[in-house]
C-alpha positions as CSV (number, residue, x, y, z in Angstrom):
1,M,11.1,286.2,-118.0
2,L,11.2,289.7,-119.3
3,S,12.9,290.3,-122.6
4,T,14.2,293.4,-124.3
5,P,11.7,294.7,-126.9
6,S,12.7,293.7,-130.4
7,T,11.1,296.8,-131.9
8,S,10.5,300.1,-130.3
9,R,9.6,303.7,-131.2
10,T,10.0,307.0,-129.5
11,L,6.9,309.1,-129.1
12,S,7.2,312.8,-129.9
13,E,7.8,315.1,-127.0
14,A,4.2,316.3,-127.2
15,A,2.8,312.8,-127.2
16,S,5.1,311.7,-124.4
17,K,4.0,314.6,-122.3
18,A,0.3,313.9,-122.9
19,L,0.8,310.3,-121.7
20,L,2.7,311.6,-118.6
21,R,0.1,314.3,-117.8
22,A,-2.5,311.5,-117.5
23,A,-0.2,309.9,-114.9
24,D,-0.3,313.2,-112.9
25,V,3.3,314.1,-113.7
26,P,3.4,318.0,-113.5
27,M,4.1,319.6,-116.8
28,A,4.5,323.2,-117.9
29,D,1.7,324.8,-120.0
30,E,2.7,324.1,-123.6
31,R,1.4,324.5,-127.2
32,E,2.1,322.3,-130.2
33,V,2.0,324.4,-133.5
34,K,2.8,323.8,-137.2
35,T,3.8,327.4,-138.4
36,A,5.8,330.4,-137.2
37,G,2.6,332.4,-137.0
38,E,0.9,329.9,-134.7
39,A,4.1,329.8,-132.6
40,A,3.9,333.6,-132.1
41,L,0.3,333.4,-131.1
42,A,0.9,330.5,-128.7
43,A,3.8,332.4,-127.1
44,S,1.6,335.5,-126.5
45,E,-1.0,333.3,-124.8
46,I,1.6,331.6,-122.5
47,G,3.5,334.7,-121.7
48,F,7.2,335.6,-122.3
49,P,9.9,334.4,-122.0
50,V,9.3,331.1,-123.8
51,V,11.2,328.1,-125.2
52,A,10.8,326.7,-128.7
53,K,11.6,323.1,-129.7
54,L,11.4,321.1,-132.9
55,C,9.1,318.1,-132.1
56,G,8.7,314.7,-133.9
57,D,8.5,311.0,-133.3
58,A,12.0,310.5,-134.8
59,I,13.6,313.3,-132.8
60,A,15.1,312.1,-129.5
61,H,17.9,314.4,-128.3
62,K,17.1,317.9,-129.4
63,T,19.9,319.7,-127.6
64,E,22.6,317.7,-129.3
65,R,21.2,318.7,-132.7
66,G,20.6,322.4,-131.8
67,L,16.8,322.0,-132.1
68,V,16.0,324.1,-128.9
69,R,15.8,327.9,-128.6
70,L,15.7,329.4,-125.1
71,K,14.7,332.7,-123.5
72,L,12.6,334.0,-126.4
73,T,11.3,337.4,-125.1
74,D,9.0,338.7,-127.9
75,V,6.9,337.7,-130.9
76,V,9.6,338.5,-133.5
77,A,12.1,336.2,-131.7
78,V,9.6,333.4,-131.5
79,E,8.7,333.6,-135.2
80,R,12.3,333.6,-136.3
81,A,13.1,330.7,-134.0
82,A,10.2,328.7,-135.3
83,Q,11.2,329.3,-138.9
84,E,14.8,328.2,-138.2
85,L,13.6,325.0,-136.4
86,L,11.2,324.0,-139.1
87,A,14.0,324.6,-141.7
88,A,16.4,322.4,-139.7
89,A,14.1,319.3,-140.0
90,T,15.4,316.4,-142.2
91,A,13.5,313.8,-144.2
92,Q,14.4,311.3,-141.5
93,D,12.6,313.3,-138.9
94,G,9.2,312.6,-140.5
95,E,6.3,315.0,-139.7
96,V,7.4,317.7,-137.3
97,T,5.9,320.5,-135.2
98,V,7.1,323.2,-133.0
99,L,6.6,323.1,-129.2
100,I,6.2,326.4,-127.4
101,A,6.6,326.3,-123.7
102,P,7.2,328.8,-120.8
103,M,10.9,329.4,-119.9
104,V,10.9,327.5,-116.6
105,Q,13.7,328.8,-114.3
106,G,15.4,327.0,-111.5
107,N,18.9,326.4,-110.2
108,R,18.3,322.7,-109.7
109,E,17.6,320.0,-112.2
110,L,16.6,316.4,-111.6
111,I,16.1,313.4,-113.9
112,A,13.3,311.0,-113.4
113,G,12.0,308.1,-115.5
114,V,11.4,304.5,-116.0
115,V,13.6,301.7,-117.5
116,R,12.5,298.2,-118.3
117,D,15.3,295.8,-117.5
118,P,15.4,292.4,-119.2
119,Q,15.9,290.7,-115.9
120,F,14.2,292.9,-113.3
121,G,11.3,294.5,-115.3
122,A,10.2,298.1,-114.9
123,S,12.0,300.3,-112.4
124,V,11.5,304.0,-111.5
125,M,14.6,306.1,-111.5
126,L,15.5,309.4,-109.9
127,G,18.8,311.3,-110.0
128,I,20.6,314.6,-110.5
129,G,19.7,315.8,-114.0
130,G,20.6,318.2,-116.7
131,I,23.5,318.0,-119.1
132,F,25.8,316.4,-116.5
133,A,23.3,313.6,-115.5
134,E,25.4,310.8,-116.9
135,A,28.7,312.2,-115.7
136,I,27.5,312.6,-112.1
137,A,25.4,309.4,-112.2
138,D,23.8,310.1,-108.7
139,V,20.8,307.9,-109.4
140,V,18.6,305.5,-107.5
141,F,16.1,303.0,-108.6
142,R,13.0,301.2,-107.2
143,P,10.8,298.5,-108.7
144,A,7.5,299.7,-110.2
145,P,4.9,300.2,-108.9
146,L,6.0,301.9,-105.7
147,D,4.2,303.3,-102.7
148,R,4.7,306.8,-101.1
149,I,6.9,305.4,-98.3
150,T,9.3,303.8,-100.9
151,A,9.3,307.0,-103.0
152,H,10.3,309.0,-99.9
153,E,13.1,306.5,-99.2
154,M,14.2,306.8,-102.8
155,I,14.6,310.6,-102.5
156,G,16.5,310.1,-99.3
157,D,19.0,307.8,-101.0
158,L,20.3,310.5,-103.4
159,A,23.9,311.4,-102.4
160,T,23.5,315.1,-103.2
161,Q,21.0,315.8,-100.4
162,K,22.1,319.4,-100.1
163,L,20.5,320.2,-103.5
164,L,17.2,319.1,-102.1
165,G,17.3,321.6,-99.2
166,E,17.2,325.4,-99.3
167,F,19.6,326.3,-102.2
168,R,20.7,329.7,-103.4
169,G,17.7,331.5,-102.0
170,E,15.3,328.9,-103.3
171,A,12.9,326.8,-101.2
172,C,13.5,323.2,-100.2
173,V,12.3,320.7,-102.8
174,D,8.6,319.9,-102.2
175,R,9.2,316.2,-101.5
176,E,5.5,315.4,-101.6
177,K,5.2,316.8,-105.1
178,L,8.3,314.8,-106.1
179,V,6.8,311.7,-104.6
180,D,3.7,312.3,-106.7
181,V,6.0,312.2,-109.8
182,L,7.7,309.0,-108.8
183,V,4.5,307.2,-107.8
184,G,2.8,308.3,-111.0
185,L,5.7,307.0,-113.1
186,G,5.6,303.7,-111.3
187,S,1.8,303.3,-111.8
188,L,2.2,304.1,-115.5
189,A,5.0,301.6,-116.0
190,H,3.0,298.9,-114.1
191,S,-0.1,299.4,-116.2
192,R,1.6,299.7,-119.5
193,S,3.9,296.8,-120.1
194,D,4.7,298.2,-123.6
195,I,6.6,301.2,-122.2
196,A,10.3,300.4,-122.6
197,S,11.5,303.6,-121.0
198,I,10.5,307.1,-119.9
199,D,13.0,309.9,-119.7
200,I,12.1,313.2,-117.9
201,N,15.3,315.4,-118.1
202,P,15.3,318.0,-116.8
203,L,12.8,317.9,-114.1
204,I,13.4,321.5,-112.9
205,I,12.9,322.5,-109.3
206,G,11.3,326.0,-109.3
207,S,12.2,328.7,-106.8
208,D,9.2,327.6,-104.8
209,G,10.6,324.0,-104.6
210,V,7.9,322.5,-106.9
211,P,9.2,320.1,-109.6
212,V,8.1,320.8,-113.2
213,A,8.9,318.5,-116.2
214,V,10.2,320.5,-119.1
215,D,11.4,317.7,-121.4
216,A,10.2,314.2,-121.7
217,L,10.4,311.2,-124.0
218,V,8.5,307.9,-123.8
219,E,9.8,304.9,-125.7
220,I,7.2,302.3,-126.7
221,G,8.2,298.6,-127.3
222,E,6.4,295.3,-127.4
223,A,4.0,294.5,-124.6
224,D,5.5,291.8,-122.3
225,A,2.8,289.1,-122.2
226,S,5.1,286.5,-120.7
227,I,4.4,285.2,-117.2
228,A,7.3,283.8,-115.2
229,T,6.5,280.4,-113.7
230,A,8.5,279.4,-110.7
231,R,8.8,275.9,-109.3
232,A,6.9,275.3,-106.1
233,R,9.1,275.4,-103.0
234,P,9.9,272.1,-101.5
235,S,7.6,271.2,-98.6
236,V,8.5,271.6,-94.9
237,E,8.7,267.8,-94.6
238,Q,11.2,267.7,-97.5
239,F,13.3,270.5,-95.9
240,Q,13.2,268.7,-92.6
241,A,14.5,265.6,-94.4
242,L,17.4,267.6,-95.7
243,F,18.3,269.5,-92.5
244,E,17.2,267.2,-89.7
245,P,17.1,263.7,-91.1
246,R,16.5,260.6,-89.0
247,G,19.2,258.8,-91.0
248,V,21.7,259.6,-93.7
249,V,23.2,257.3,-96.4
250,V,26.4,258.3,-98.3
251,A,26.0,256.8,-101.8
252,G,29.4,256.0,-103.2
253,A,31.2,255.9,-99.8
254,S,34.9,255.2,-100.4
255,S,37.9,253.9,-98.3
256,H,40.2,256.3,-100.2
257,P,40.7,259.5,-98.1
258,G,41.0,261.6,-101.2
259,K,37.5,260.7,-102.5
260,F,34.4,262.7,-101.9
261,G,32.7,259.5,-100.7
262,F,35.3,259.2,-97.9
263,V,35.5,262.9,-96.9
264,S,31.7,263.3,-96.7
265,L,31.3,260.2,-94.5
266,H,34.1,261.3,-92.3
267,N,32.6,264.8,-91.9
268,I,29.2,263.3,-91.0
269,L,30.8,261.1,-88.3
270,A,33.2,263.8,-87.1
271,G,30.3,266.3,-86.7
272,G,28.5,264.0,-84.3
273,F,25.4,263.5,-86.3
274,K,22.6,262.3,-84.0
275,G,20.8,259.9,-86.4
276,Q,21.7,256.6,-88.1
277,I,24.5,256.6,-90.7
278,F,24.8,254.3,-93.7
279,G,26.9,253.9,-96.8
280,T,26.9,252.2,-100.1
281,N,30.0,250.8,-101.8
282,L,30.2,248.4,-104.6
283,Q,32.7,246.2,-102.7
284,G,30.8,246.5,-99.4
285,E,33.9,247.8,-97.6
286,N,34.0,248.9,-94.0
287,V,34.7,252.7,-94.1
288,L,35.5,254.5,-90.9
289,G,33.7,251.8,-88.9
290,I,30.6,252.0,-91.1
291,Q,29.8,248.7,-92.8
292,T,28.7,249.7,-96.2
293,V,26.4,247.7,-98.5
294,A,26.6,247.1,-102.2
295,D,23.0,248.2,-102.9
296,I,20.4,250.5,-101.5
297,D,18.0,247.6,-101.5
298,Q,20.0,246.1,-98.5
299,L,19.2,249.2,-96.3
300,P,16.3,249.4,-93.9
301,E,13.0,251.0,-94.9
302,N,11.8,254.3,-93.4
303,A,15.0,254.9,-91.4
304,I,16.8,257.2,-93.9
305,D,15.6,260.6,-94.9
306,L,18.7,262.0,-96.7
307,V,20.9,260.5,-99.3
308,F,24.3,262.2,-99.9
309,V,25.2,261.4,-103.4
310,C,28.9,260.9,-104.5
311,T,28.2,258.7,-107.4
312,P,28.6,259.5,-111.2
313,A,25.7,261.2,-113.0
314,S,25.0,258.1,-115.0
315,A,24.2,256.1,-111.8
316,N,21.9,258.6,-110.2
317,P,18.5,258.0,-111.8
318,A,18.5,254.3,-110.6
319,L,19.9,255.5,-107.3
320,L,17.0,257.9,-106.7
321,R,14.4,255.3,-107.6
322,A,16.0,252.9,-105.1
323,C,16.1,255.6,-102.4
324,A,12.5,256.6,-102.9
325,A,11.5,253.0,-102.4
326,K,13.2,253.1,-99.0
327,G,11.4,256.3,-97.9
328,V,14.2,258.8,-98.6
329,K,12.7,262.4,-99.0
330,A,15.8,264.4,-99.8
331,A,19.0,264.0,-101.9
332,F,22.1,266.2,-102.0
333,L,24.1,265.7,-105.2
334,T,27.8,266.5,-105.3
335,S,27.9,264.8,-108.8
336,A,29.1,267.0,-111.6
337,G,28.3,266.6,-115.3
338,Y,24.9,268.3,-115.4
339,G,23.9,271.8,-116.4
340,E,27.4,273.1,-116.1
341,A,28.7,270.6,-118.7
342,G,26.8,271.8,-121.8
343,A,23.7,270.7,-123.7
344,E,23.9,267.0,-122.8
345,G,24.4,267.7,-119.2
346,K,21.5,270.2,-119.2
347,K,19.3,267.5,-120.6
348,A,20.4,265.0,-118.0
349,E,19.7,267.6,-115.3
350,E,16.2,268.3,-116.5
351,E,15.5,264.5,-116.6
352,L,16.8,264.1,-113.1
353,I,14.6,267.0,-111.9
354,A,11.5,265.4,-113.4
355,L,12.4,262.1,-111.8
356,A,12.9,263.6,-108.4
357,D,9.5,265.4,-108.7
358,E,7.9,262.2,-109.7
359,L,9.4,260.4,-106.7
360,G,8.7,263.2,-104.2
361,I,12.4,263.8,-103.4
362,L,13.9,267.2,-102.7
363,L,16.9,267.5,-105.1
364,A,19.7,269.7,-103.8
365,G,22.5,270.5,-106.2
366,P,23.8,268.9,-108.3
367,N,27.4,270.0,-108.4
368,G,27.2,271.2,-104.8
369,Q,29.5,271.0,-101.8
370,G,27.1,269.9,-99.1
371,V,24.7,270.8,-96.3
372,V,25.3,271.8,-92.7
373,S,22.7,271.7,-89.9
374,T,24.0,272.4,-86.4
375,P,20.7,271.6,-84.6
376,A,21.2,268.0,-85.9
377,N,25.0,268.0,-85.6
378,L,25.0,267.4,-89.4
379,C,28.1,268.1,-91.4
380,A,27.3,266.4,-94.7
381,Q,29.8,268.2,-97.0
382,I,32.9,267.4,-99.1
383,V,34.9,270.4,-97.7
384,A,35.7,271.8,-94.3
385,P,34.8,273.4,-91.9
386,Y,32.1,272.6,-89.5
387,P,31.0,275.8,-87.7
388,P,29.8,276.4,-84.1
389,A,26.1,276.3,-83.5
390,G,24.2,279.6,-83.9
391,H,21.4,281.4,-85.7
392,I,22.7,282.4,-89.2
393,G,21.2,280.5,-92.1
394,V,23.5,280.4,-95.1
395,A,22.6,279.7,-98.8
396,S,25.0,280.3,-101.7
397,Q,25.2,279.8,-105.4
398,S,28.9,279.3,-104.8
399,G,30.1,276.5,-102.5
400,N,33.4,278.3,-101.9
401,F,31.5,281.2,-100.3
402,V,29.7,278.8,-98.0
403,S,33.1,277.7,-96.8
404,S,34.1,281.4,-96.4
405,F,31.0,282.1,-94.2
406,L,31.7,279.0,-92.2
407,N,35.3,280.0,-91.7
408,W,34.2,283.4,-90.5
409,S,31.8,281.7,-88.1
410,R,34.6,279.6,-86.7
411,S,37.0,282.5,-86.2
412,S,34.4,284.9,-84.8
413,G,32.5,282.3,-82.7
414,V,29.2,283.6,-84.1
415,G,27.4,280.4,-85.1
416,I,25.5,278.9,-88.0
417,S,22.1,277.2,-87.9
418,R,21.9,275.8,-91.5
419,A,24.2,276.2,-94.5
420,V,23.8,274.8,-98.0
421,S,25.7,275.1,-101.2
422,A,23.0,275.3,-103.9
423,G,25.3,274.1,-106.7
424,N,23.5,274.3,-110.0
425,A,20.3,275.0,-108.0
426,A,18.5,272.9,-110.6
427,A,15.4,272.1,-108.6
428,V,15.9,274.1,-105.3
429,T,17.1,277.7,-105.5
430,V,18.8,280.0,-103.0
431,A,15.5,281.7,-102.6
432,D,13.9,278.4,-101.7
433,Y,16.4,277.8,-98.9
434,L,16.1,281.4,-97.6
435,D,12.3,281.1,-97.7
436,F,12.6,278.0,-95.5
437,Y,15.0,279.8,-93.1
438,A,12.5,282.7,-92.7
439,D,10.1,280.3,-90.9
440,D,12.8,278.2,-89.2
441,E,13.0,278.6,-85.4
442,A,16.7,277.8,-85.4
443,T,17.5,280.7,-87.7
444,A,17.5,284.4,-86.9
445,V,18.9,285.8,-90.1
446,G,19.5,284.7,-93.6
447,L,22.8,285.2,-95.3
448,A,23.3,284.6,-99.1
449,Y,25.7,284.9,-101.9
450,L,24.2,285.4,-105.4
451,E,25.7,285.8,-108.9
452,G,24.0,284.5,-112.0
453,I,20.4,285.7,-112.0
454,S,18.0,284.4,-114.7
455,D,14.7,285.8,-113.5
456,G,15.4,288.9,-111.4
457,R,11.9,290.0,-110.8
458,S,10.7,286.6,-109.6
459,L,13.8,286.2,-107.4
460,M,13.5,289.6,-105.8
461,T,9.8,289.1,-105.1
462,R,10.6,285.9,-103.3
463,L,13.4,287.6,-101.3
464,A,11.2,290.5,-100.4
465,G,8.9,288.0,-98.8
466,V,11.8,286.5,-96.8
467,A,13.0,290.0,-95.6
468,A,9.5,290.8,-94.4
469,R,9.8,287.9,-91.9
470,K,13.5,287.9,-90.9
471,P,16.6,290.0,-91.6
472,L,18.3,289.0,-94.9
473,V,21.8,289.9,-95.8
474,L,23.0,289.5,-99.4
475,V,26.3,289.8,-101.2
476,K,26.2,289.7,-105.0
477,G,29.0,288.9,-107.5
478,G,28.9,289.6,-111.2
479,A,26.0,291.0,-113.2
480,T,23.4,289.7,-115.6
481,E,24.4,289.5,-119.2
482,S,22.2,292.2,-120.5
483,G,21.9,295.7,-119.2
484,A,18.9,297.9,-119.5
485,H,17.4,298.7,-122.9
486,A,18.8,302.2,-123.4
487,A,17.9,303.1,-127.1
488,A,16.7,306.7,-126.8
489,S,16.9,307.4,-123.2
490,H,19.3,309.1,-120.7
491,T,17.4,307.1,-118.1
492,G,18.5,303.8,-119.8
493,A,22.1,305.0,-120.1
494,L,22.2,305.5,-116.3
495,A,20.5,302.2,-115.6
496,A,23.4,299.9,-114.6
497,N,22.0,296.5,-113.8
498,D,23.7,296.5,-110.4
499,K,22.0,299.8,-109.5
500,I,18.6,298.3,-110.4
501,F,19.4,295.3,-108.2
502,D,20.4,297.6,-105.4
503,G,17.1,299.4,-105.7
504,F,15.2,296.1,-105.4
505,C,17.1,295.3,-102.3
506,R,16.4,298.7,-100.7
507,A,12.7,298.5,-101.6
508,A,12.5,295.1,-99.9
509,G,14.5,296.0,-96.8
510,I,17.2,293.6,-97.7
511,T,20.7,294.4,-96.3
512,R,23.2,294.4,-99.2
513,A,26.9,294.1,-98.3
514,E,29.8,295.0,-100.5
515,T,32.2,292.2,-99.4
516,V,31.9,288.7,-97.9
517,E,33.5,290.0,-94.6
518,E,31.0,292.8,-94.4
519,A,28.1,290.4,-95.2
520,F,29.1,288.0,-92.5
521,E,29.6,290.7,-89.9
522,A,26.2,292.2,-90.8
523,A,24.5,288.8,-90.4
524,A,26.4,288.2,-87.1
525,T,25.2,291.5,-85.8
526,F,21.6,290.8,-86.7
527,A,21.9,287.4,-85.0
528,T,23.5,288.7,-81.8
529,Q,22.4,292.3,-81.2
530,P,19.0,294.0,-80.7
531,L,17.8,296.5,-83.3
532,P,18.4,300.1,-82.2
533,K,15.4,302.3,-81.5
534,G,17.1,305.3,-83.0
535,P,20.3,306.7,-84.5
536,N,22.0,308.1,-81.4
537,V,25.4,306.5,-80.7
538,V,27.9,307.0,-77.9
539,I,31.5,305.9,-78.4
540,M,33.3,304.9,-75.2
541,T,37.1,304.5,-75.7
542,T,40.1,304.0,-73.5
543,A,42.3,306.0,-76.0
544,G,41.5,309.1,-78.0
545,G,42.6,308.2,-81.5
546,W,40.3,305.2,-81.7
547,G,37.4,307.4,-80.8
548,V,38.3,310.0,-83.4
549,V,38.5,307.5,-86.3
550,T,35.3,305.8,-85.2
551,S,33.6,309.2,-85.1
552,D,34.7,309.8,-88.6
553,A,33.2,306.5,-89.7
554,L,29.9,307.5,-88.0
555,A,29.9,310.8,-89.9
556,R,30.4,308.9,-93.2
557,D,27.5,306.6,-92.4
558,G,25.1,309.5,-93.0
559,L,22.3,308.2,-90.8
560,L,23.9,307.2,-87.5
561,K,24.5,310.2,-85.2
562,L,27.2,310.9,-82.7
563,L,25.0,312.0,-79.8
564,E,25.9,315.3,-78.1
565,L,26.3,314.2,-74.5
566,P,23.3,315.2,-72.3
567,E,24.3,317.4,-69.4
568,D,23.0,314.9,-66.8
569,L,25.0,312.1,-68.3
570,K,28.1,314.2,-68.5
571,A,27.7,315.0,-64.8
572,Q,27.3,311.3,-63.9
573,I,30.5,310.4,-65.8
574,D,32.3,313.4,-64.2
575,G,31.9,311.5,-60.9
576,K,33.8,308.5,-62.2
577,L,36.6,309.8,-64.4
578,P,39.4,312.3,-63.7
579,P,39.0,315.9,-64.8
580,R,41.0,315.3,-68.0
581,W,38.4,313.1,-69.6
582,S,37.0,314.3,-72.9
583,K,33.8,315.8,-71.5
584,A,32.2,314.9,-74.9
585,N,31.3,312.1,-77.2
586,P,33.5,310.0,-77.8
587,V,33.8,309.5,-74.1
588,D,37.6,309.2,-73.8
589,C,38.4,307.7,-70.4
590,A,41.9,309.2,-70.8
591,G,43.7,306.4,-68.9
592,G,41.8,307.2,-65.7
593,E,40.2,303.8,-65.2
594,T,40.1,302.2,-61.8
595,R,38.9,298.7,-61.2
596,D,35.2,299.4,-61.8
597,T,35.4,302.4,-64.1
598,I,34.7,300.7,-67.4
599,P,31.6,298.7,-66.3
600,E,30.2,301.7,-64.3
601,V,30.6,304.3,-67.1
602,L,29.4,301.9,-69.7
603,E,26.3,301.3,-67.5
604,M,25.7,305.1,-67.2
605,I,25.8,305.5,-70.9
606,A,23.7,302.4,-71.8
607,L,20.9,303.3,-69.3
608,H,20.5,306.9,-70.5
609,P,17.2,307.2,-72.4
610,D,18.8,309.4,-75.2
611,V,21.3,306.7,-76.1
612,D,20.3,304.2,-78.7
613,A,23.6,302.3,-79.2
614,V,27.1,302.1,-77.8
615,I,30.4,301.3,-79.4
616,Y,33.1,300.3,-76.8
617,L,36.7,300.6,-78.0
618,G,39.8,299.4,-76.3
619,L,38.8,296.0,-74.9
620,G,41.8,293.7,-74.2
621,I,44.5,296.4,-73.6
622,Q,45.2,295.2,-70.1
623,S,45.4,291.6,-71.2
624,N,47.7,292.5,-74.0
625,Q,50.2,293.9,-71.4
626,A,49.6,290.7,-69.4
627,R,50.6,288.6,-72.3
628,L,53.9,290.5,-72.6
629,L,54.4,290.0,-68.9
630,R,53.9,286.3,-69.3
631,E,56.3,286.1,-72.1
632,G,59.0,288.5,-70.9
633,G,61.1,286.0,-69.0
634,F,60.3,287.2,-65.5
635,Y,57.0,285.5,-65.0
636,P,55.7,284.4,-62.5
637,D,58.1,286.2,-60.1
638,H,58.3,289.8,-58.9
639,G,54.5,289.9,-58.3
640,I,53.9,289.5,-62.1
641,E,51.6,286.5,-61.7
642,R,49.2,288.4,-59.6
643,I,49.0,291.5,-61.9
644,V,48.7,289.2,-65.0
645,A,45.7,287.5,-63.4
646,Y,44.2,290.8,-62.5
647,H,44.5,292.3,-66.0
648,E,43.0,289.2,-67.6
649,R,40.1,289.2,-65.1
650,Q,39.4,292.8,-65.9
651,D,39.0,292.4,-69.6
652,E,36.8,289.4,-69.0
653,R,34.6,291.5,-66.7
654,F,34.5,294.3,-69.3
655,A,33.3,292.0,-72.0
656,L,30.7,290.4,-69.7
657,A,29.5,293.8,-68.6
658,A,28.9,294.9,-72.3
659,D,26.9,291.7,-72.9
660,E,24.9,291.9,-69.7
661,L,24.0,295.6,-70.3
662,S,22.9,294.9,-73.9
663,R,20.6,292.2,-72.7
664,R,19.3,294.3,-69.8
665,T,18.7,297.5,-71.8
666,G,17.7,296.0,-75.2
667,K,20.3,298.2,-76.9
668,P,23.1,297.2,-79.2
669,I,26.5,297.4,-77.5
670,L,29.3,296.6,-79.9
671,T,32.9,296.0,-78.8
672,A,35.8,296.6,-81.1
673,T,39.5,295.9,-80.9
674,E,42.1,294.9,-83.4
675,L,43.0,292.2,-80.9
676,A,40.0,290.3,-82.1
677,V,42.2,289.4,-85.1
678,A,45.7,290.2,-83.9
679,D,45.4,288.1,-80.7
680,P,42.1,286.2,-80.7
681,D,43.1,284.4,-77.5
682,N,43.3,287.6,-75.6
683,P,40.8,287.3,-72.7
684,G,38.8,290.4,-73.9
685,P,37.8,289.2,-77.4
686,L,37.8,285.6,-76.2
687,T,35.1,286.4,-73.6
688,V,33.1,288.3,-76.2
689,R,33.1,285.2,-78.4
690,A,32.1,283.1,-75.3
691,T,29.0,285.3,-75.0
692,G,28.1,284.5,-78.5
693,R,28.6,288.0,-79.9
694,L,31.0,289.4,-82.5
695,C,34.1,291.3,-81.4
696,Y,34.7,293.7,-84.3
697,A,38.3,294.1,-85.6
698,S,38.0,298.0,-85.8
699,G,35.7,300.8,-84.9
700,N,34.8,301.5,-88.5
701,R,33.7,297.8,-89.0
702,A,31.5,298.1,-85.9
703,V,30.0,301.3,-87.4
704,T,29.3,299.6,-90.7
705,A,27.5,296.7,-89.0
706,L,25.6,299.1,-86.7
707,G,24.6,301.1,-89.8
708,H,23.1,298.0,-91.4
709,L,21.2,297.3,-88.1
710,Y,19.8,300.8,-87.9
711,R,18.7,300.9,-91.5
712,A,16.8,297.7,-91.0
713,A,15.2,299.0,-87.9
714,E,14.2,302.3,-89.6
715,F,12.8,300.5,-92.6
716,R,10.6,298.3,-90.4
717,A,9.5,301.3,-88.3
718,R,8.4,303.3,-91.3
719,R,6.1,300.4,-92.3
720,G,4.8,299.8,-88.8
721,W,6.5,296.5,-88.5
722,S,7.9,295.2,-85.2
723,V,11.5,296.2,-84.5
724,D,11.9,293.8,-81.5
């Protein structure tokens, strides 16, 4: 694990720049001198106007101390400035010199650099620079080293993109030259593990758009010679024993409905587990129809793959030995009293890991809530719920968030393949589970909750490997204990640990969500929708306001585009809607729908080659009126029964049409209505759930999910990966 250097020193500006020049970072032509006369001569050689700075290994922030003179236009001014700067040196500054450099002009200033985080290692940083760098804090990070594609993505992630285009008569930023800087910094940080930080501020963009570094500091610390050693991931056979066991035994089964040993056995039975079910109980009680035994030795050999442990920590070593003798290959421990309980618990945990390794048993937990595997109808957990079957694989450092994801699955109808609460993750980590999911045919997307991170670089390397094989959605809570080492660096001051984590996610193509709801909806979208081939979106709505608000959400997304309706598509729609329709995107049907309008117009939109994705708003309106007609006291008379049935059939047809068109065209078609939450039994959202897709509670939530989908597709396309 990386550690913050215990001792460090800041190189002089001249020495810092010499190191960076070797890494191909563009620098202004400069001279380092010791006297006022030498300063005047150097200025004459460079050409006026020039800048003079006091330079020394102990001098970090010159501007704050008034050790910089700008816009010196003649020899006299240079000599006077050099004399003043040399006179301002203190004993603490050590040996000093004067740096003479050309006065580089430009209206735009960036900051670039490197920070070595104690958890995540070296990262390259880029942001808006100058004196307001820390106030604006528009910065992005990527792990070092980085390739040119990643560097381009890094530039594109800056919020203030307008500064990178033509600006006040100056040319667009030369992105290739800026990429050279970022790649060079990454290579330098990767090759020199003793570099604690690099700070280039400002990196001035000249009128020609070319970046030039005019101020730079490099901080040198202790070389990091440590090598993180990760445990080997459990074998496929061991994971199969956990997720698709032939038989399960609940150790510590109880007849008391308030005990974990009762609840877990109940949930295994209620879930309809396909294999054999056993239980141990010191009294040999019959629990829920299962005749328990007092000792593992009384169970058959090679019939049980998984033991679900509800016994105290003190009993578990003997239990694991007995289980191994019977052929058990995986153990899930709900037992507490291990690493979370202090030094003694940590020791017991380490001893249990060593024992499990010796016995060849996968050790899940301890202090976990359980494991779910819908392909095996397995609900081995001490809490509810059991979700519908589907293709989302869940792994979490918090058992409560496993429950949250499973609850979202039940309410939305978008199902789960596997789910596991990692508990203390003593022997098997969240990354291990996600790595298994990436090769699991039952799983289409990984979904994880993370909080405590002890070896960020190793973790993110593992997760990058997962994301290269299947979509991966993360939501992260908390932060690591230590921030970046920021001793003498603006770069370090800007390096919030969470921003570094975010940079790792973006570099790996991992989808990071801000909330649990957003994370589940992103995963559900990956699991049920095709990736879009481009950013062009058409919104079809049955009411104008919904379309306007959803258009605003698209604009805020920054990458998705509200497609200007092609003339041929507009002409097609004209033939189906009354003259008052919007004639634009969003396609507002303006209440002009007949029986077949929605499916037909939706088909026209989805089949058009310029359309990459569709958001359909207003599903369920007719059925909402039908519900009121049912409940209004006049049903089924006055012809109400017939119109209610018609309205409900229509919304069912609309939902089915959206599903069928998406499958036929290979394009994402997202339906959104607040009725998904307000009235989930409405035939519109109910039918969407029946198709296995997510019905979004609002247009903006559909846009957020589609944005995640498009970013993943774009990331893969830039690397030449498949987007199918």
